[in-house]
N, C-alpha and C positions, 0 to 999 in steps of 0.2 A: 713415491714419496707418502709414506703414512703420515693422515693427518691425525693426531690423538693429542689431548691434554695432558697435562702433567699429573693430572690427580688420575687421573687412568692408571696410572705408577707401571711399573714396568711388566706386572703380569699379565697386564692386558692387552699389551702390545705383545708381548709373548705369544699369547693368545691369537691374534690377529693374525701374524706372522704364521703360528704353525697351519691356522687355518687356511691362507691363501694357498701354502704348500702343498697340503695332502687334499683338500677337499674341492670336489669341482665348485664351480661358480653358483646354479642353482640351489646346490645343498648350503654352501656357506652362506649366500645372501638370506636365504630361511632362515636359518642358525642365527645369523647374526641379526636378521630384523625382531627374533624372537628372544634375543638377549639384550638388545636393545630395549623392547619393550619390559622385560624383567627390570632390568636397569633401572628405567624414567618411575614405574610404577611401583616397585616394591623396598629397591634398593634407595632411592631419593629419600620415599616416604619415611623409611627408618631414619635415614641423617638428617630430614628434619625434626621427628621426633626428638632426635640428639640435640639437634641449637634449641628446640624448643624448651629443654632444661637451663639451657645458661642464658636464653632470652636477648642477648645483648652481641650486636656483631662490631667486631672493631679492626680500624683499619687505617694506615696510616697515622695512628695514634689520635683516633676520632674513636667515642663509643656512640652506637645508632642503638636504638629500641625500636625493633620489628615489627609493627603492627599485626597480630595474626588474624585482626578481624579481615585485613585488606591482604592480605596472602595465603596462598596453600601452602599445606604441609610440604608438599613437595619441592615449590620456589624457595620456602624456607630453608631446604637442603644446602643452596648455594652458600648459604651465609654460612655454613658448617665449613666446608672446603675452602672459605676465602675467594672462592671465583666470582660473587657477585660484582658487576662491575670492572674487575681485574685489569681486564686492558684499557679500559679508560682512565683509571689511575693511574696505571704503566706511565702512559702519552701523558697526564698529567705531570707526572713527576721527569718524564723527560723533557718535554715542549714548553712549557707554563713557567714562563717568568715572572719575577714581581711588577715587572713595569709593565706588563700585557693588561690589556682590557678581554675580559671574558662574556661572550654570549651563549647562557648554555638552553638550549631547547630540550626539553622533557628531562625536565629534573627527577621525575620520581621520587626517591626515598632522601634524596639528596647526598650518596656519600661523595659522589663527585665534585659537587659544590664545597664542603668538608674539606676535602683535599685539596683543594684549589684555595680555599681561604686559608689551610693550615701552611700552603707555602707560598703566599701574597701576602704582602706586605700590604697594597692599597686596597682595599676590602669593597671600596665604591664604586671599582672598576671591574665588579663582577655581577651579571645581572643574569639571573634564572628567570626561564619564563616553563610554568607547568599548566596544562589545561585541566587534569586533574584536581579537584577541589578538595578529595581525601588526602591525596599526595602531595597539595600545598600545603595542607595545616603541617605535613612532617616536615616541608622544605623550612616552613617558618619556626618552627621549634628547632630545626638544625642548626638555624641561624644566629636562632638567639644562645 
């Protein structure tokens, strides 16, 4: 079974299938590693630059400003395609109920906290723990 993200799009999936079908494993692995490096260093950098012009991440009805001094341009690319904590936010929508108590460890930029707060009626049952003081400032700003 092929593991790929929806953001890869059909062309990446097709390329993988063709490579598996026609290329020997050593060639396929070498080309795949080179393509992966190119994607993560060049493509993601340009996606991050494109996000920088928007400067805000929107998810689950919330808007986040992303600190450029605390994130790299390639890291910020995940905000452009919406993949930042996408799995976590989906789990929150599916499993967290308004009556639940939530302990969130490692809140980072607090997108999960905002998603949980948006779907939760009792905000006093949500405790956030973040050890990084730079991220904690962002969590406090998001909570207010």
